[in-house]
C-alpha positions, 0 to 999 in steps of 0.5 A, a space after each residue: 764114540 763121537 757122531 758115529 753109529 754102526 750096525 751089523 746088517 744081516 750077517 755080512 755088512 757093517 753099516 757106519 753112519 756119520 752126520 756130515 751136515 754143515 751143522 755137524 761140521 760147524 759144531 765139531 771140536 778142533 783136533 788135537 793139533 788144531 789144524 782140522 775139526 774132528 767131525 766124527 771118531 770111534 775114539 779107538 778100535 771098536 770090537 765087533 763080531 764078524 761072521 762065524 765068530 770072527 773077531 773084527 774091529 774098526 777105527 774111524 776118524 772123519 776130519 774137516 779142514 
């Protein structure tokens, strides 16, 4: 993961944190196409445990033009 953190709060909330400061955007690497900057990415699907043992996953990309 790049510039992404997450936590399960209580039993029912997934909180994802991404630094979207000007510094983070300036430091972001270019996307593979070069048209945008990749501010944050989970890299792929990230598995998490949902309530009552449900298998969940999330994928995240935050881009800047």
